[in-house]
C-alpha positions in Angstrom: 21.1 119.7 90.5 24.4 120.0 92.1 25.0 117.9 95.7 26.2 119.7 99.0 29.5 117.3 98.4 29.8 118.6 95.2 29.9 122.6 95.7 32.1 121.8 98.9 34.9 120.4 96.5 34.4 122.8 94.2 34.8 125.9 96.9 37.7 124.0 98.5 39.1 123.7 95.1 38.7 127.8 94.7 40.1 128.1 98.2 43.7 126.3 97.3 43.8 128.5 94.2 43.1 132.0 96.6 45.5 130.4 98.8 48.0 130.3 96.7 47.5 133.7 95.2 48.5 135.0 98.5 51.7 132.9 98.9 54.2 135.2 97.6 53.4 138.8 98.9 55.4 142.0 98.0 56.4 142.6 101.1 58.4 139.7 101.3 59.4 139.3 97.5 59.3 142.5 96.0 59.3 143.0 92.4 62.9 143.0 91.0 64.6 145.2 88.8 63.4 143.5 85.4 66.0 145.6 83.1 68.9 144.6 85.7 67.6 140.5 85.9 67.7 140.6 82.1 71.1 142.3 81.7 72.2 139.8 84.2 70.4 136.9 82.4 71.4 137.7 79.2 75.0 137.7 79.9 74.9 134.3 81.5 73.4 133.0 78.4 69.4 133.1 79.1 66.9 135.1 78.9 64.4 136.6 80.9 61.3 135.6 78.5 62.5 131.9 79.1 62.7 132.1 83.1 59.7 134.4 83.2 57.9 131.2 80.9 59.0 128.8 83.1 57.6 130.5 86.0 53.9 131.0 84.7 54.0 127.6 83.0 54.2 126.0 86.8 51.5 128.5 87.9 49.5 127.5 85.2 49.9 123.8 85.6 49.8 124.1 89.3 46.2 126.4 89.0 45.1 123.4 85.8 45.9 120.5 88.3 43.8 122.0 91.2 41.0 122.8 88.8 41.4 119.4 86.9 41.0 117.5 89.8 38.4 119.0 91.2 36.2 119.2 88.3 37.0 115.2 87.3 36.3 113.8 91.0 34.1 111.1 90.9 30.5 112.1 91.0 27.6 110.3 92.6 24.7 109.7 90.3 21.3 111.5 90.5 19.7 108.1 92.2 22.7 108.3 94.8 22.3 111.9 96.3 
């Protein structure tokens, strides 16, 4: 059985992830012209794929850290609940 404190910790982690998902609204950060961005990046010796991979890696690592921290937080033993 999961304790109420533990449930609160897990819910807090989910709230952090949900809040992060709202951090970059389209009204503030409209979708870019990806074809134009690709051309400009390639002219500078970079690829849109490497930029995209870097951005998504940052997001996935951040979400992963929130989840891992919540899952790895100390849990009381059954006789301490």
